[in-house]
C-alpha positions in Angstrom: 25.2 15.8 1.2 22.1 16.3 3.9 23.3 15.0 7.9 20.2 13.0 7.8 20.8 10.8 4.2 21.3 7.6 6.5 18.5 8.5 8.4 15.5 6.0 8.1 12.7 6.6 5.4 8.9 6.0 7.0 6.8 3.7 5.4 2.8 3.2 7.2 -0.4 1.7 6.2 -3.4 0.4 7.9 -1.8 -2.9 8.3 0.4 -5.2 6.4 -0.8 -4.6 3.4 2.2 -1.9 2.8 4.4 -4.6 3.4 4.1 -5.3 -0.5 5.4 -1.8 -1.2 8.0 -2.0 1.3 9.0 -5.3 -0.5 9.6 -3.8 -3.5 11.4 -1.0 -2.2 13.5 -3.4 -0.1 14.3 -4.9 -3.8 15.7 -1.7 -5.5 17.0 0.0 -2.4 18.0 -2.9 0.4 20.5 -0.6 1.9 18.0 2.2 3.1 16.7 2.0 6.4 13.0 1.5 7.3 10.7 1.9 10.1 7.1 0.6 9.4 4.4 1.1 11.3 1.1 -0.6 11.1 -1.9 0.6 12.3 -3.7 -2.2 13.0 -5.7 -1.6 15.5 -7.9 0.0 12.8 -7.7 -1.9 10.2 -9.0 -1.8 7.7 -9.2 1.9 6.9 -11.4 1.1 3.5 -15.0 1.7 5.4 -13.9 4.1 7.8 -14.7 8.1 7.0 -11.9 9.8 5.1 -11.8 12.3 7.6 -11.0 9.7 10.3 -8.0 8.1 8.2 -6.2 11.9 7.5 -6.5 12.3 11.3 -4.7 8.6 11.6 -2.2 9.7 8.9 -1.6 13.5 10.5 -0.6 11.4 13.7 1.3 8.9 12.2 3.6 10.9 10.0 4.6 13.0 13.0 5.6 9.7 15.0 7.7 9.0 12.0 9.2 12.2 12.0 9.9 12.1 15.1 11.8 8.7 15.0 14.4 10.4 12.2 11.8 9.3 8.9 13.6 12.0 5.9 10.5 10.9 4.1 6.9 9.3 4.4 5.9 6.6 1.9 1.8 6.2 2.7 1.5 2.6 1.2 -2.0 2.7 1.7 -4.6 3.2 -0.8 -7.0 4.7 1.4 -4.8 7.1 3.7 -3.7 8.1 0.2 -7.1 9.2 -0.9 -7.7 10.5 2.4 -5.1 12.1 3.3 -2.1 12.6 1.1 -3.3 16.7 0.2 -3.3 17.6 3.7 0.2 16.1 4.4 2.3 17.8 2.0 -0.1 21.1 3.2 1.0 19.9 6.6 4.4 18.8 6.4 5.6 21.2 3.5 9.2 20.5 4.5 8.9 17.2 3.9 8.1 14.4 0.5 5.6 12.2 0.0 5.0 9.2 -1.6 1.3 8.1 -2.0 -0.8 5.2 -3.9 -2.4 5.9 -7.0 -4.6 3.3 -8.7 -2.8 2.6 -12.0 -5.6 3.3 -14.3 -3.4 5.2 -16.9 -1.1 2.2 -17.5 -4.5 -0.5 -17.4 -6.0 2.1 -19.9 -3.1 1.9 -21.8 -2.3 -1.3 -21.9 -5.9 -3.1 -22.4 -6.4 -5.1 -25.9 -10.4 -5.2 -24.9 -11.2 -1.9 -23.3 -12.4 -3.4 -20.0 -10.2 -3.1 -17.3 -11.4 -4.4 -13.7 -10.4 -2.6 -10.5 -10.1 -4.0 -7.0 -9.6 -1.5 -3.9 -11.3 -0.5 -1.0 -14.7 1.5 -0.5 -12.6 4.8 0.9 -10.5 4.8 -2.3 -13.4 3.8 -4.8 -15.2 7.2 -3.2 -12.2 9.5 -3.0 -11.7 12.3 -5.5 -7.9 10.4 -6.1 -9.9 7.9 -8.3 -12.1 9.8 -9.5 -9.8 12.2 -11.1 -7.4 9.4 -12.2 -10.4 7.3 -14.3 -11.7 10.7 -16.2 -8.2 11.8 -17.0 -7.0 8.4 -18.3 -10.0 5.9 -18.4 -11.7 8.0 -21.3 -13.3 5.4 -24.1 -12.0 2.1 -21.5 -15.3 0.7 -20.0 -13.8 0.6 -15.5 -15.7 -2.0 -13.7 -14.7 -2.1 -10.1 -15.3 -4.5 -6.5 -14.5 -3.4 -3.2 -13.6 -7.5 -2.1 -15.6 -7.2 1.3 -13.4 -9.2 3.8 -10.4 -9.1 1.7 -8.3 -7.0 3.5 -9.5 -9.2 6.9 -8.3 -12.5 5.3 -4.9 -11.1 4.3 -4.3 -9.7 7.5 -4.7 -13.2 9.7 -2.2 -14.8 6.6 -5.0 -16.7 4.6 -3.4 -15.8 1.1 -5.2 -19.1 -0.6 -8.0 -20.2 1.8 -11.6 -21.5 0.5 -12.9 -18.4 1.8 -10.1 -15.7 0.2 -10.7 -18.0 -2.7 -14.4 -17.1 -2.8 -14.3 -13.5 -2.2 -11.7 -13.1 -5.1 -14.4 -15.4 -7.3 -17.2 -13.3 -6.6 -15.2 -10.1 -7.5 -13.7 -11.8 -10.5 -16.4 -13.7 -12.0 -18.6 -11.0 -13.3 -15.5 -8.8 -14.7 -14.1 -11.7 -16.7 -17.8 -12.4 -18.2 -17.6 -8.5 -19.3 -14.5 -9.3 -20.8 -11.7 -7.8 -18.5 -8.7 -8.4 -19.6 -6.7 -6.5 -17.5 -7.1 -5.9 -13.6 -5.6 -3.2 -11.1 -5.0 -3.6 -7.7 -6.0 -0.6 -6.1 -4.9 -1.9 -2.1 -1.5 -2.5 -0.8 -3.1 -5.7 0.6 -3.9 -7.4 -3.0 -0.6 -8.2 -3.8 -0.2 -11.0 -1.8 -2.9 -12.4 -3.4 -1.5 -12.5 -7.1 -0.9 -16.1 -7.3 -4.9 -16.4 -6.6 -6.1 -14.1 -8.9 -4.1 -15.1 -12.1 -5.4 -19.1 -10.8 -8.9 -17.2 -11.2 -7.9 -15.1 -14.2 -6.1 -17.5 -16.0 -2.8 -16.3 -17.8 -4.4 -13.8 -20.9 -5.8 -11.4 -17.9 -2.8 -9.0 -16.9 -2.6 -8.2 -13.2 -1.0 -4.4 -12.3 0.3 -4.3 -9.1 1.6 -1.0 -8.5 4.2 -1.3 -5.9 7.4 -1.4 -8.4 6.0 1.7 -9.8 6.4 3.3 -6.0 9.9 2.0 -5.3 11.1 3.6 -8.4 9.9 7.2 -7.3 10.5 6.9 -3.8 14.3 6.0 -5.1 13.9 8.7 -7.6 12.9 11.0 -4.6 16.3 9.7 -2.3 18.6 10.1 -5.3 19.2 13.8 -5.4 22.0 13.5 -1.9 19.4 11.4 0.4 20.4 7.7 -0.3 22.5 5.9 1.9 25.9 5.1 0.5 26.5 1.3 1.8 25.0 0.0 -1.5 25.8 -3.7 -1.2 24.7 -3.7 2.6 21.2 -5.2 3.5 19.9 -2.9 6.1 17.4 -3.8 9.2 13.6 -2.7 9.3 12.1 -1.3 13.0 8.5 -2.8 12.3 5.6 -1.2 14.3 2.0 -2.4 15.1 -0.6 -0.6 16.9 -2.3 -4.0 17.5 -0.5 -7.4 18.2 3.5 -7.3 17.8 3.0 -11.1 18.0 0.7 -11.9 15.5 2.3 -9.4 12.9 5.7 -10.3 13.9 4.1 -14.1 12.9 3.5 -12.9 9.5 6.9 -11.0 8.0 8.5 -14.5 7.0 5.1 -15.2 5.0 4.5 -11.9 3.9 8.2 -10.1 3.6 10.5 -13.9 3.3 12.3 -12.2 5.9 11.8 -12.0 10.1 12.0 -9.2 11.9 11.2 -7.8 15.5 7.5 -6.0 15.9 7.4 -3.3 18.4 3.7 -2.6 19.9 2.2 1.2 20.0 -0.9 2.5 21.6 -3.0 5.0 20.5 -3.7 7.5 23.6 -5.6 10.3 23.4 -5.4 10.7 19.2 -1.5 10.1 19.7 0.7 7.4 19.5 2.9 6.2 22.1 5.3 4.2 22.6 
């Protein structure tokens, strides 16, 4: 068994959205230690140039690896679209799990032939999204909306406010009018507002959260010798934020159902420092 089997995995996002992925990983591999890094000083990644997101992602990966991470989960659709290929080339001995818009299951499951996708502008502009649509959505109408302002609302913990509902209704009402029966969540922040989305779209529209599939892939990559032995133990998570540690700490109970200590990091000349 490798010496690092008890090491943590690294999970990162522009903010608290990746906690939806961490929550799914926690449910499937509770014994796995985790380092979670939220680059909140730069949130949201969605409107930023892909090259900038790529640079952030590389430095975050370097920080997580330097702190013992044995595998990296890019729990951010924008960072996956912008940087996943670059990260795999740069860190060839490291396993990465990224986010891919769940177009394939949506196209397979739709009855009406009309699917809605909620994501960020960078995800829609990326080659990964275009490739997934081209490969799996032949014969299916794919409607999309970037939900401007929604990531910011979720970062503030406003999961069911009037403003959050207004953003979602503006995105979903035109899609409902065109007959969607499936909604794909293409941003890791968005699963936190699934109850509100379901309230708007009704019981006959399926909402696809990619987080459980990402957690399953993480588990598959760990199983060949990298899975911690204590299967009944629930391990601690070390949280980092490049923004306000206090603000993020206040959201953990609401988003994760558990508390934790958040450590603050700072960007210094393009590198992360404690």
